[in-house]
Residue frames relative to the residue before (quaternion, step in Angstrom):
aa qw qx qy qz dx dy dz
X 1.0000 0.0000 0.0000 0.0000 0.00 0.00 0.00
X 0.4611 -0.7059 0.4699 0.2614 3.64 -0.70 0.99
X 0.5714 -0.6094 0.4156 0.3598 3.54 -1.04 0.76
X 0.6559 0.4994 -0.3524 0.4431 3.57 0.89 -0.88
X 0.6393 0.5054 -0.3655 0.4497 3.60 0.96 -0.63
X 0.5894 0.5533 -0.3484 0.4745 3.64 0.99 -0.69
X 0.6724 0.4931 -0.2922 0.4683 3.51 0.88 -0.99
X 0.6582 0.5022 -0.3294 0.4539 3.58 0.90 -0.76
X 0.6301 0.5483 -0.3066 0.4565 3.56 0.97 -0.87
X 0.6360 0.5184 -0.2924 0.4911 3.57 1.05 -0.85
X 0.6231 0.5539 -0.3207 0.4495 3.56 1.00 -0.77
X 0.6480 0.5120 -0.3112 0.4702 3.49 1.02 -0.95
X 0.6526 0.5208 -0.3147 0.4515 3.57 0.97 -0.89
X 0.6234 0.5315 -0.3344 0.4659 3.57 1.05 -0.86
X 0.6486 0.5395 -0.2955 0.4482 3.51 0.91 -1.05
X 0.6491 0.5369 -0.2843 0.4578 3.57 0.98 -0.96
X 0.6271 0.5252 -0.3262 0.4738 3.55 1.02 -0.73
X 0.6856 0.4674 -0.3006 0.4703 3.65 0.82 -1.04
X 0.7064 0.4832 -0.2950 0.4248 3.53 0.77 -0.95
X 0.6621 0.5234 -0.2959 0.4472 3.53 1.03 -0.75
X 0.6387 0.5165 -0.3157 0.4750 3.49 1.10 -0.75
X 0.5869 0.5409 -0.3414 0.4963 3.58 1.11 -0.64
X 0.6885 0.4924 -0.2873 0.4483 3.53 0.86 -0.98
X 0.6150 0.5612 -0.3281 0.4462 3.54 1.05 -0.76
X 0.6722 0.4899 -0.2821 0.4782 3.50 1.02 -0.85
X 0.6141 0.5000 -0.3528 0.4984 3.64 1.12 -0.57
X 0.6236 0.5310 -0.3388 0.4630 3.62 0.99 -0.68
X 0.6643 0.5308 -0.3058 0.4284 3.55 0.86 -1.01
X 0.6481 0.4875 -0.3333 0.4808 3.59 1.08 -0.85
X 0.6422 0.5212 -0.3284 0.4562 3.64 1.01 -0.71
X 0.6454 0.5742 -0.3229 0.3865 3.59 1.00 -0.82
X 0.5295 0.6582 -0.3846 0.3721 3.49 1.24 -0.50
X 0.6783 0.4811 -0.2869 0.4756 3.53 1.23 -0.36
X 0.5412 -0.6638 0.3564 0.3735 3.46 1.46 0.10
X 0.5751 0.5530 -0.3689 0.4768 3.60 1.36 0.29
X 0.1300 -0.7606 0.6306 0.0836 3.58 -1.12 0.69
X 0.1561 0.7092 -0.6686 0.1601 3.56 -0.62 1.25
X 0.2597 -0.7978 0.5400 0.0667 3.50 -1.15 0.91
X 0.6745 -0.5267 0.3170 0.4090 3.66 -1.03 0.48
X 0.1627 -0.7915 0.5890 0.0138 3.54 -1.07 1.04
X 0.7385 -0.2422 0.1841 0.6018 3.56 0.38 -1.11
X 0.4606 -0.6607 0.5092 0.3032 3.45 -1.27 0.35
X 0.1472 -0.7299 0.6617 0.0881 3.54 -1.37 0.56
X 0.8180 -0.0954 0.0022 0.5672 3.51 -0.33 1.18
X 0.7246 -0.4712 0.1897 0.4658 3.42 1.13 0.97
X 0.6539 0.4816 -0.3198 0.4880 3.63 1.20 -0.13
X 0.4108 -0.7288 0.4745 0.2735 3.64 -0.76 0.95
X 0.3300 -0.7027 0.5930 0.2137 3.47 -1.00 0.91
X 0.3335 -0.7478 0.5551 0.1461 3.59 -0.93 0.93
X 0.1030 0.8154 -0.5537 0.1337 3.52 -0.51 1.14
X 0.3457 -0.6774 0.5921 0.2667 3.51 -1.40 0.10
X 0.1807 0.8232 -0.4810 0.2416 3.47 0.22 1.48
X 0.7273 -0.4072 0.3566 0.4219 3.52 -1.42 0.10
X 0.6720 0.5107 -0.2726 0.4619 3.63 1.18 -0.66
X 0.4138 0.7531 -0.4681 0.2061 3.65 1.11 -0.26
X 0.6268 0.5724 -0.3437 0.4017 3.59 1.00 -0.76
X 0.6136 0.5891 -0.3499 0.3925 3.52 1.03 -0.53
X 0.5705 0.5411 -0.3863 0.4822 3.63 1.17 -0.44
X 0.6470 0.5085 -0.3098 0.4763 3.61 0.93 -0.89
X 0.6535 0.4990 -0.2983 0.4847 3.55 0.98 -0.87
X 0.6097 0.5347 -0.3467 0.4713 3.62 0.96 -0.65
X 0.6553 0.5145 -0.3194 0.4515 3.60 0.97 -0.71
X 0.6287 0.5301 -0.2850 0.4925 3.42 1.21 -0.87
X 0.6076 0.5378 -0.3343 0.4795 3.62 1.00 -0.83
X 0.6719 0.4872 -0.3152 0.4602 3.64 0.83 -0.96
X 0.6026 0.5365 -0.3653 0.4643 3.64 1.06 -0.65
X 0.6770 0.4901 -0.3107 0.4528 3.65 0.92 -0.87
X 0.7176 0.4583 -0.2779 0.4447 3.55 1.05 -0.87
X 0.7954 0.3181 -0.1593 0.4906 3.63 1.11 -0.55
X 0.3912 -0.7280 0.4729 0.3056 3.56 1.17 -0.44
X 0.5133 0.6656 -0.4065 0.3581 3.59 1.24 0.04
X 0.3561 -0.7920 0.4599 0.1854 3.53 -0.47 1.31
X 0.3929 0.7261 -0.4587 0.3286 3.57 1.30 -0.05
X 0.7010 0.5021 -0.2460 0.4426 3.52 1.05 -0.96
X 0.5570 0.5256 -0.3870 0.5136 3.57 1.30 -0.27
X 0.6869 0.4828 -0.2987 0.4538 3.57 0.90 -0.93
X 0.6883 0.4673 -0.3199 0.4534 3.65 0.94 -0.61
X 0.5719 0.5755 -0.3717 0.4512 3.53 1.21 -0.56
X 0.6549 0.5080 -0.2982 0.4733 3.53 1.02 -1.00
X 0.6549 0.5477 -0.3114 0.4174 3.57 1.01 -0.74
X 0.7867 0.3801 -0.1483 0.4634 3.54 1.00 -0.91
X 0.5985 0.6071 -0.3759 0.3633 3.65 1.13 -0.44
X 0.4860 0.6902 -0.4259 0.3257 3.53 1.21 -0.34
X 0.6192 0.5564 -0.3629 0.4188 3.56 1.10 -0.59
X 0.6268 0.5507 -0.3250 0.4453 3.60 1.26 -0.36
X 0.6008 0.6600 -0.3594 0.2724 3.50 0.97 -0.90
X 0.6099 0.5934 -0.3645 0.3783 3.57 1.12 -0.62
X 0.6264 0.5450 -0.3423 0.4399 3.59 1.24 -0.27
X 0.4635 0.7497 -0.4146 0.2262 3.59 1.21 -0.36
X 0.7437 0.3552 -0.2338 0.5158 3.66 1.12 -0.38
X 0.5712 0.5795 -0.3929 0.4285 3.55 1.24 0.23
X 0.0299 -0.8820 0.4673 -0.0534 3.43 0.70 1.42
X 0.5822 0.5408 -0.4084 0.4492 3.64 1.14 -0.32
X 0.6432 0.4419 -0.3503 0.5180 3.67 1.22 0.11
X 0.3092 -0.8395 0.4123 0.1722 3.57 0.12 1.29
X 0.5890 0.5940 -0.3537 0.4185 3.51 1.30 -0.48
X 0.4183 0.6218 -0.5499 0.3688 3.59 1.07 0.35
X 0.5191 0.6185 -0.4275 0.4064 3.58 1.17 -0.17
X 0.6556 0.4663 -0.2811 0.5232 3.56 1.02 -0.73
X 0.6589 0.5408 -0.3061 0.4239 3.57 0.91 -0.97
X 0.8075 0.3344 -0.1440 0.4641 3.57 0.69 -1.09
X 0.5872 0.5408 -0.4294 0.4223 3.72 0.97 -0.44
X 0.7806 0.3845 -0.2174 0.4423 3.59 0.69 -1.04
X 0.6278 0.4690 -0.3137 0.5362 3.60 1.33 0.05
X 0.8620 0.2186 -0.0772 0.4508 3.49 -0.22 -1.37
X 0.6806 0.4909 -0.3016 0.4526 3.58 0.99 -0.81
X 0.6665 0.4681 -0.2995 0.4969 3.53 1.02 -0.96
X 0.6065 0.5709 -0.3460 0.4319 3.61 1.06 -0.68
X 0.6475 0.5135 -0.3095 0.4704 3.50 1.02 -0.91
X 0.6302 0.5519 -0.3218 0.4412 3.60 0.96 -0.88
X 0.7520 0.3968 -0.2297 0.4736 3.59 0.92 -0.80
X 0.7866 0.3343 -0.1745 0.4889 3.62 1.01 -0.71
X 0.3210 -0.7529 0.5054 0.2732 3.56 1.04 -0.67
X 0.3215 0.7736 -0.4687 0.2802 3.49 1.34 0.44
X 0.3636 -0.7683 0.4714 0.2350 3.65 -0.35 1.13
X 0.6132 0.5513 -0.3984 0.4016 3.58 0.93 -0.47
X 0.6073 0.5311 -0.3322 0.4886 3.55 1.15 -0.69
X 0.6124 0.5463 -0.3422 0.4577 3.64 0.94 -0.80
X 0.6757 0.5285 -0.2795 0.4312 3.56 0.83 -1.07
X 0.6808 0.4865 -0.2648 0.4794 3.60 0.93 -1.00
X 0.6889 0.5002 -0.2824 0.4422 3.53 0.85 -0.89
X 0.6317 0.5103 -0.2957 0.5030 3.52 1.16 -0.70
X 0.6209 0.5213 -0.3385 0.4777 3.58 1.00 -0.71
X 0.6536 0.5049 -0.3024 0.4758 3.61 1.04 -0.70
X 0.6279 0.5322 -0.3084 0.4768 3.53 1.09 -0.80
X 0.6384 0.5082 -0.3153 0.4845 3.52 1.08 -0.78
X 0.6599 0.5273 -0.2871 0.4517 3.54 1.00 -0.88
X 0.5745 0.6000 -0.3753 0.4111 3.55 1.09 -0.70
X 0.5312 0.6025 -0.4261 0.4162 3.70 1.05 -0.52
X 0.6037 0.5707 -0.4005 0.3866 3.71 0.98 -0.55
X 0.5885 0.5540 -0.3488 0.4745 3.64 1.25 -0.44
X 0.6422 0.5914 -0.3306 0.3585 3.65 0.96 -0.75
X 0.2632 -0.8074 0.5226 0.0756 3.50 -0.63 1.13
X 0.6503 -0.5014 0.3414 0.4572 3.70 -0.95 0.37
X 0.6500 0.5185 -0.3276 0.4487 3.61 1.07 -0.62
X 0.6033 -0.6405 0.3353 0.3366 3.58 1.19 0.00
X 0.6785 0.4506 -0.2938 0.5003 3.49 1.26 -0.20
X 0.5587 -0.6336 0.4243 0.3261 3.67 -1.26 0.21
X 0.5128 -0.6547 0.4679 0.2992 3.49 -1.03 0.92
X 0.2439 -0.7238 0.6247 0.1625 3.59 -1.24 0.68
X 0.0879 -0.8775 0.4659 0.0719 3.53 0.41 1.19
X 0.5612 0.5885 -0.3977 0.4249 3.64 1.20 0.01
X 0.6612 0.4642 -0.3100 0.5012 3.54 1.32 -0.14
X 0.5380 -0.5409 0.4946 0.4164 3.62 -1.16 0.51
X 0.8318 0.0739 -0.1220 0.5365 3.52 -1.08 0.91
X 0.0810 0.8671 -0.4858 0.0743 3.64 1.08 0.93
X 0.5762 0.5835 -0.3831 0.4252 3.55 1.22 -0.48
X 0.6814 0.5083 -0.2772 0.4477 3.58 1.11 -0.53
X 0.7283 0.4450 -0.2467 0.4590 3.61 1.22 -0.06
X 0.2253 -0.6924 0.6646 0.1679 3.55 -1.08 0.76
X 0.1442 -0.8051 0.5733 0.0491 3.60 -0.91 0.86
X 0.5891 -0.6080 0.3996 0.3516 3.62 -1.13 0.66
X 0.5607 0.6561 -0.3582 0.3561 3.52 1.20 -0.62
X 0.5931 0.5953 -0.3506 0.4135 3.51 1.23 -0.61
X 0.5320 0.6066 -0.4209 0.4146 3.60 1.10 -0.41
X 0.7087 0.4150 -0.2461 0.5147 3.62 1.17 -0.56
X 0.6781 0.5144 -0.3231 0.4137 3.56 1.00 -0.70
X 0.5718 0.5813 -0.3764 0.4398 3.62 1.21 -0.34
X 0.4930 0.6548 -0.4595 0.3422 3.55 1.14 -0.31
X 0.5693 0.5671 -0.4180 0.4238 3.64 1.10 -0.51
X 0.6445 0.5119 -0.3285 0.4632 3.62 0.96 -0.73
X 0.6329 0.5380 -0.3254 0.4518 3.53 0.94 -0.88
X 0.6133 0.5373 -0.2988 0.4958 3.60 1.07 -0.81
X 0.6699 0.5135 -0.2816 0.4564 3.55 0.83 -1.05
X 0.6463 0.4885 -0.3313 0.4836 3.55 1.03 -0.79
X 0.6561 0.5124 -0.3241 0.4494 3.60 0.83 -0.87
X 0.7021 0.4977 -0.2662 0.4341 3.60 0.97 -0.74
X 0.8004 0.3027 -0.1032 0.5071 3.52 1.10 -1.03
X 0.3616 -0.7180 0.5103 0.3055 3.59 1.16 -0.54
X 0.5042 0.6587 -0.4591 0.3179 3.73 1.12 0.05
X 0.5157 -0.7160 0.4128 0.2258 3.47 -0.71 1.25
X 0.5761 0.6201 -0.3740 0.3791 3.57 1.09 -0.68
X 0.6671 0.4986 -0.3255 0.4478 3.55 0.93 -0.68
X 0.6355 0.5127 -0.3160 0.4832 3.54 0.99 -0.89
X 0.6561 0.5446 -0.3046 0.4246 3.59 0.89 -0.96
X 0.6701 0.4981 -0.2832 0.4719 3.55 0.92 -1.06
X 0.6734 0.4922 -0.3158 0.4522 3.54 0.91 -0.92
X 0.6476 0.5254 -0.3222 0.4480 3.57 0.86 -0.70
X 0.6812 0.4899 -0.2902 0.4601 3.54 0.80 -1.05
X 0.6460 0.5164 -0.3212 0.4614 3.60 0.94 -0.98
X 0.6714 0.5195 -0.2746 0.4515 3.59 0.88 -1.04
X 0.6600 0.5083 -0.2977 0.4663 3.57 0.86 -0.89
X 0.7126 0.4446 -0.2774 0.4665 3.62 0.75 -1.11
X 0.6713 0.4787 -0.3199 0.4667 3.66 0.90 -0.85
X 0.6604 0.4907 -0.3315 0.4617 3.66 0.83 -0.76
X 0.6342 0.5102 -0.3493 0.4642 3.58 0.89 -0.77
X 0.7168 0.4291 -0.2855 0.4695 3.63 0.90 -0.76
X 0.8091 0.3568 -0.1864 0.4282 3.55 0.76 -0.79
X 0.7277 0.3905 -0.2164 0.5207 3.60 1.17 -0.40
X 0.2844 -0.7688 0.5572 0.1328 3.49 -0.74 1.21
X 0.6472 -0.5474 0.3655 0.3845 3.55 -1.17 0.37
X 0.6382 0.5146 -0.3125 0.4797 3.60 1.25 -0.41
X 0.5832 -0.5821 0.3632 0.4349 3.64 1.33 -0.11
X 0.4565 0.6575 -0.4491 0.3971 3.65 1.23 -0.14
X 0.1089 -0.7979 0.5890 0.0684 3.60 -1.04 0.79
X 0.3131 -0.6946 0.6154 0.2018 3.53 -1.31 0.54
X 0.4974 -0.6452 0.4774 0.3292 3.52 -1.09 0.55
X 0.7849 -0.0118 0.0158 0.6193 3.58 0.96 -0.88
X 0.1242 -0.7380 0.6521 0.1210 3.41 -1.39 0.30
X 0.3847 -0.6600 0.5932 0.2540 3.53 -0.99 0.98
X 0.1309 -0.8112 0.5691 -0.0303 3.56 -0.93 1.10
X 0.4456 -0.5527 0.6016 0.3663 3.48 -1.48 0.25
X 0.3864 -0.7608 0.4649 0.2360 3.63 -0.49 1.20
X 0.6914 0.4982 -0.2824 0.4404 3.58 1.13 -0.48
X 0.7749 0.3411 -0.1668 0.5053 3.53 1.00 -0.78
X 0.3914 -0.7054 0.4961 0.3212 3.56 1.20 -0.68
X 0.4172 0.7107 -0.4660 0.3221 3.63 1.19 0.19
X 0.3919 -0.7107 0.5174 0.2713 3.71 -0.82 0.74
X 0.1839 -0.8144 0.5456 0.0720 3.46 -1.13 0.77
X 0.8156 -0.1250 0.1410 0.5471 3.56 0.82 -1.03
X 0.3374 -0.7510 0.5107 0.2476 3.59 -0.63 0.95
X 0.1047 -0.7927 0.6006 0.0004 3.50 -1.39 0.65
X 0.1799 -0.7840 0.5905 0.0661 3.53 -0.89 0.95
X 0.1390 -0.7869 0.5922 0.1035 3.63 -0.90 0.96
X 0.7418 0.3783 -0.2427 0.4977 3.60 0.88 -0.85
X 0.7371 0.2460 -0.1499 0.6113 3.61 0.92 -0.98
X 0.1678 0.8686 -0.4494 0.1246 3.56 0.54 1.07
X 0.4759 0.7030 -0.4468 0.2821 3.54 1.20 0.06
X 0.8052 0.0446 -0.0277 0.5907 3.59 1.12 -0.39
X 0.5324 -0.6158 0.4639 0.3495 3.61 -1.13 0.64
X 0.6479 0.5147 -0.3152 0.4647 3.58 1.23 -0.16
X 0.4259 0.7112 -0.4220 0.3671 3.54 1.43 0.18
X 0.1139 -0.7423 0.6555 0.0799 3.49 -1.27 0.62
X 0.3071 -0.7546 0.5535 0.1730 3.56 -0.42 1.23
X 0.4499 -0.7531 0.4123 0.2459 3.57 -0.43 1.29
X 0.6531 0.4906 -0.3183 0.4811 3.61 0.90 -0.89
X 0.6583 0.5068 -0.3283 0.4495 3.60 0.79 -0.94
X 0.6099 0.5466 -0.3555 0.4504 3.63 1.01 -0.79
X 0.7188 0.4583 -0.2656 0.4503 3.54 0.87 -0.96
X 0.5450 0.5725 -0.3886 0.4735 3.51 1.27 -0.47
X 0.6521 0.5147 -0.2950 0.4721 3.57 0.96 -0.86
X 0.6570 0.5084 -0.3080 0.4638 3.49 0.90 -0.90
X 0.6567 0.5033 -0.3082 0.4696 3.63 0.84 -1.03
X 0.6617 0.5138 -0.3086 0.4505 3.56 0.86 -0.96
X 0.6527 0.4831 -0.3356 0.4774 3.62 0.90 -0.90
X 0.5951 0.5273 -0.3940 0.4611 3.71 0.92 -0.55
X 0.6597 0.5007 -0.3313 0.4520 3.65 0.77 -0.90
X 0.6198 0.5189 -0.3179 0.4956 3.65 1.01 -0.71
X 0.6454 0.4923 -0.3389 0.4756 3.64 0.86 -0.80
X 0.6432 0.5405 -0.3158 0.4408 3.58 0.91 -0.97
X 0.6251 0.5927 -0.3219 0.3928 3.50 1.05 -0.88
X 0.8454 0.0480 0.0397 0.5305 3.57 0.79 -0.99
X 0.3643 -0.7545 0.4833 0.2538 3.65 1.19 -0.08
X 0.2975 0.7791 -0.4860 0.2614 3.48 1.12 0.82
X 0.5580 -0.6288 0.4190 0.3431 3.55 -1.05 0.95
X 0.5743 0.5921 -0.4105 0.3886 3.64 0.92 -0.71
X 0.7418 0.4167 -0.2544 0.4597 3.60 0.76 -0.92
X 0.5810 0.5423 -0.3937 0.4620 3.60 1.12 -0.45
X 0.6375 0.5306 -0.3225 0.4561 3.56 0.98 -0.87
X 0.6450 0.5160 -0.3095 0.4710 3.63 0.98 -0.87
X 0.6340 0.5358 -0.3475 0.4362 3.54 0.90 -0.94
X 0.6724 0.5226 -0.2739 0.4469 3.57 0.90 -1.10
X 0.6420 0.5039 -0.3248 0.4780 3.60 0.93 -0.96
X 0.6905 0.4929 -0.3072 0.4311 3.67 0.62 -1.16
X 0.6747 0.5147 -0.2822 0.4474 3.56 0.96 -1.03
X 0.6875 0.4754 -0.2978 0.4612 3.52 0.92 -0.83
X 0.6175 0.5082 -0.3390 0.4954 3.63 1.08 -0.51
X 0.6321 0.5302 -0.3278 0.4603 3.58 0.94 -0.80
X 0.7338 0.4432 -0.2550 0.4472 3.53 0.65 -1.17
X 0.6002 0.5280 -0.3710 0.4726 3.58 1.19 -0.33
X 0.7925 0.3133 -0.1535 0.5003 3.60 1.06 -0.59
X 0.4175 0.6423 -0.5161 0.3833 3.63 0.85 0.95
X 0.5793 -0.5528 0.4597 0.3840 3.56 -1.34 0.23
X 0.7538 -0.4416 0.2486 0.4184 3.54 -1.26 0.31
X 0.7006 0.4623 -0.2688 0.4725 3.68 1.11 -0.59
X 0.6214 -0.5919 0.3232 0.3988 3.54 1.37 -0.03
X 0.6264 0.4750 -0.3248 0.5258 3.57 1.46 -0.04
X 0.4193 -0.7349 0.4900 0.2096 3.59 -0.88 1.07
X 0.5166 -0.5343 0.5727 0.3458 3.37 -1.55 0.25
X 0.6443 -0.5314 0.3448 0.4284 3.55 -1.09 0.49
X 0.7146 0.2122 -0.2162 0.6306 3.72 1.18 -0.39
X 0.4885 -0.7071 0.4155 0.2978 3.59 -0.51 1.16
X 0.6746 0.5300 -0.2844 0.4280 3.49 1.05 -0.81
X 0.6634 0.4573 -0.3284 0.4930 3.61 1.28 0.04
X 0.3818 0.7753 -0.4434 0.2377 3.60 1.27 -0.14
X 0.7345 0.4406 -0.2595 0.4461 3.59 0.79 -1.04
X 0.5865 0.5721 -0.4171 0.3934 3.66 1.14 -0.14
X 0.4204 -0.7734 0.4105 0.2379 3.61 1.33 -0.31
X 0.6922 0.4986 -0.2518 0.4570 3.63 1.25 -0.30
X 0.5897 0.6066 -0.3550 0.3977 3.54 1.12 -0.51
X 0.5703 -0.5626 0.4414 0.4042 3.67 -1.11 0.45
X 0.3742 -0.7214 0.5403 0.2183 3.47 -1.03 0.77
X 0.2091 -0.7588 0.5934 0.1686 3.60 -1.25 0.37
X 0.2000 -0.8234 0.5252 0.0791 3.51 -0.03 1.37
X 0.5203 0.6338 -0.4046 0.4047 3.55 1.29 -0.32
X 0.6485 0.5369 -0.2846 0.4585 3.51 1.08 -0.95
X 0.6808 0.4746 -0.3016 0.4693 3.52 1.06 -0.73
X 0.5876 0.5301 -0.3727 0.4845 3.59 1.16 -0.55
X 0.6412 0.5021 -0.3555 0.4586 3.74 0.88 -0.75
X 0.6685 0.5116 -0.3091 0.4425 3.56 0.91 -0.99
X 0.6469 0.5379 -0.3189 0.4365 3.57 1.02 -0.90
X 0.6638 0.4807 -0.3209 0.4748 3.60 0.94 -0.79
X 0.6198 0.5311 -0.3453 0.4632 3.63 1.08 -0.84
X 0.6612 0.5104 -0.3381 0.4336 3.66 0.85 -0.83
X 0.6243 0.5020 -0.3567 0.4806 3.68 0.99 -0.78
X 0.6963 0.4729 -0.3266 0.4299 3.69 0.76 -0.92
X 0.6255 0.5515 -0.3354 0.4383 3.56 1.00 -0.74
X 0.6280 0.5667 -0.2821 0.4527 3.52 1.05 -0.98
X 0.6971 0.4894 -0.2431 0.4641 3.42 0.99 -1.05
X 0.6863 0.4719 -0.3025 0.4634 3.55 1.13 -0.48
X 0.6069 0.5417 -0.3753 0.4442 3.57 1.21 -0.08
X 0.5791 -0.5887 0.4290 0.3662 3.56 -1.25 0.53
X 0.6795 -0.5460 0.3222 0.3692 3.58 -1.15 0.79
X 0.7312 0.4059 -0.2280 0.4985 3.65 1.03 -0.72
X 0.4342 0.6848 -0.4547 0.3684 3.61 1.16 0.21
X 0.3548 -0.7470 0.4838 0.2865 3.65 -0.40 0.97
X 0.5750 0.5948 -0.3972 0.3972 3.67 1.04 -0.33
X 0.5497 0.6616 -0.3649 0.3563 3.43 1.23 -0.75
X 0.7224 0.4094 -0.2348 0.5055 3.62 0.79 -1.05
X 0.6109 0.5743 -0.3393 0.4264 3.60 1.09 -0.62
X 0.7102 0.4230 -0.2439 0.5072 3.55 0.94 -0.83
X 0.5950 0.5257 -0.3752 0.4784 3.65 1.12 -0.43
X 0.6646 0.4974 -0.3111 0.4627 3.56 0.94 -0.87
X 0.6513 0.5009 -0.3358 0.4606 3.58 0.95 -0.80
X 0.6115 0.5420 -0.3359 0.4685 3.64 1.04 -0.79
X 0.6634 0.5080 -0.3025 0.4586 3.52 0.86 -0.95
X 0.6401 0.5294 -0.3225 0.4538 3.58 0.87 -0.88
X 0.7004 0.4335 -0.2959 0.4837 3.58 0.72 -1.03
X 0.6574 0.5030 -0.3562 0.4335 3.71 0.73 -0.78
X 0.6472 0.5038 -0.3478 0.4543 3.64 0.92 -0.68
X 0.5911 0.5188 -0.3686 0.4956 3.63 1.14 -0.53
X 0.7179 0.4904 -0.2874 0.4018 3.60 0.67 -1.10
X 0.6984 0.4471 -0.2616 0.4939 3.66 1.19 -0.54
X 0.4982 0.6541 -0.4315 0.3712 3.56 1.33 -0.07
X 0.6983 -0.4698 0.3394 0.4202 3.51 -1.38 0.32
X 0.5823 0.6007 -0.3858 0.3888 3.75 0.99 -0.52
X 0.7939 0.2847 -0.1479 0.5165 3.52 1.06 -0.63
X 0.4428 0.6505 -0.4460 0.4265 3.56 1.42 0.30
X 0.5880 -0.5368 0.4680 0.3835 3.52 -1.33 0.49
X 0.5489 -0.6501 0.4139 0.3236 3.67 -1.00 0.73
X 0.8147 -0.0210 0.0734 0.5749 3.60 1.13 -0.46
X 0.6665 -0.5145 0.3490 0.4115 3.55 -1.22 0.22
X 0.5840 0.5946 -0.3644 0.4154 3.61 1.21 -0.33
X 0.6227 0.5393 -0.3241 0.4652 3.57 1.21 -0.46
X 0.3568 -0.8146 0.4227 0.1747 3.61 -0.42 1.21
X 0.6515 0.5241 -0.3571 0.4163 3.60 1.16 -0.23
X 0.5033 -0.6355 0.5048 0.2967 3.52 -1.48 -0.03
X 0.7745 0.2157 -0.0500 0.5925 3.49 0.97 -0.97
X 0.1408 -0.8043 0.5727 0.0730 3.61 -0.59 1.07
X 0.7207 0.3632 -0.3512 0.4746 3.57 -1.41 0.30
X 0.4033 0.6398 -0.5461 0.3602 3.57 0.70 1.02
X 0.0092 -0.8410 0.5373 -0.0624 3.57 -0.66 1.05
X 0.7230 0.3489 -0.3882 0.4526 3.53 -1.49 0.36
X 0.4424 -0.1970 -0.8723 0.0682 1.46 -1.87 1.58
X 0.4547 -0.7187 0.4232 0.3124 3.75 -0.60 1.06
X 0.6188 0.5149 -0.4259 0.4130 3.74 0.94 -0.13
X 0.6758 0.4325 -0.2973 0.5175 3.49 1.28 -0.21
X 0.7465 0.2539 -0.1380 0.5993 3.65 0.87 -0.87
X 0.0537 -0.8686 0.4910 -0.0402 3.64 -0.14 1.26
X 0.7710 0.2840 -0.1140 0.5584 3.54 1.30 -0.23
X 0.5559 -0.5776 0.4729 0.3657 3.60 -1.17 0.52
X 0.7463 0.4566 -0.2964 0.3831 3.55 -1.28 0.30
X 0.5871 0.5833 -0.3778 0.4152 3.58 1.28 0.07
X 0.3539 -0.7236 0.5553 0.2068 3.59 -1.32 0.31
X 0.1807 -0.7280 0.6468 0.1378 3.51 -1.47 0.20
X 0.5677 -0.6464 0.3843 0.3349 3.51 -0.96 0.73
X 0.6147 0.5263 -0.3278 0.4876 3.56 1.19 -0.58
X 0.5893 0.5278 -0.3715 0.4860 3.65 1.08 -0.62
X 0.6533 0.5272 -0.3005 0.4527 3.59 0.82 -1.14
X 0.6498 0.5257 -0.3137 0.4505 3.67 0.90 -1.00
X 0.7454 0.4300 -0.2632 0.4362 3.57 0.61 -1.18
X 0.5787 0.5729 -0.3913 0.4287 3.56 1.15 -0.39
X 0.6616 0.5024 -0.2699 0.4868 3.51 1.13 -0.86
X 0.6033 0.5487 -0.3154 0.4853 3.50 1.05 -0.86
X 0.6812 0.4777 -0.2971 0.4685 3.67 0.84 -0.87
X 0.6251 0.5163 -0.3289 0.4843 3.52 1.08 -0.74
X 0.5928 0.5540 -0.3657 0.4559 3.65 0.99 -0.71
X 0.7110 0.4813 -0.2549 0.4448 3.50 0.75 -1.10
X 0.6267 0.5386 -0.3349 0.4527 3.49 1.10 -0.80
X 0.6850 0.4567 -0.2988 0.4826 3.62 0.91 -0.85
X 0.5564 0.5803 -0.3674 0.4677 3.64 1.14 -0.38
X 0.6535 0.4881 -0.2756 0.5086 3.52 1.02 -1.01
X 0.6813 0.5224 -0.2966 0.4184 3.52 0.79 -1.02
X 0.6700 0.5239 -0.2767 0.4473 3.53 1.11 -0.77
């Protein structure tokens, strides 16, 4: 790893420490009203504080900072703020409790061994079964007729089941994750690596009927960049689970399609099919998700596998772009870590904004890069 690259990565960590401490002060001031809302997306550089599906990523970001710095302050602050998430633990018909609880309570248990976190995360994992339909996929209850749709987000949400299986050894978690991933991927991932955001399904049989785009909705030929990288990241987790050839092949296909549809610097437009036009808003959060997925896939391959070095090099290339000045906040007043993150477009309407999941996956990718470097 080049010395200048190490220096840049350390600069990003230092910036993350400064920005996060400011954000914690902001949250503390808000909490005096008895309300807990966490960073969501920036508006003119300031984080909007919301109670959203994404709230677990701020807790996860604190845990990543603990891993990157060794400062136990972040463990303490995570414990202070994750209580606002706990109320969702029995809302299993809302599949995004996978996002909420994996990156908060489950991750927290892995780092601290705190039994209370384990108990709450397992309650959420059990509750997630309420989203599971007879057809084997997870309900998208934020859509009209949500029981009729499989969504690409579920490739991420089932990670809570994978964690629960690792912690308990109970086969029901593993079986549910595998079934959901197989049915969802069969419906949403084409053999050429193209992905759909949603698929209308037969809720009893799990048979796919009609694709649907919500975020990249301007054309049936659109590919929502972040959704595509959700699919890629989820496929990597499934490969890590059992090292099965089926998931290796899917990771390769999804990666090849993604890399063929990014802008010249390796960061995609919010719709992959617009990347080569050069004028559409970019989604750096999708690049951060892909970058972390590439590192994890490479680490799961055997040392003599030629793909191992290939995916590591791609991860390094993307990360070096994401930590460059082009994707850094313009000044200390900007509260995010990674700019030019976009979609949903009705929320993020201008270039130069940040999203908490983009910031989280940037730090996760940094963590994996330093593991590789060591």
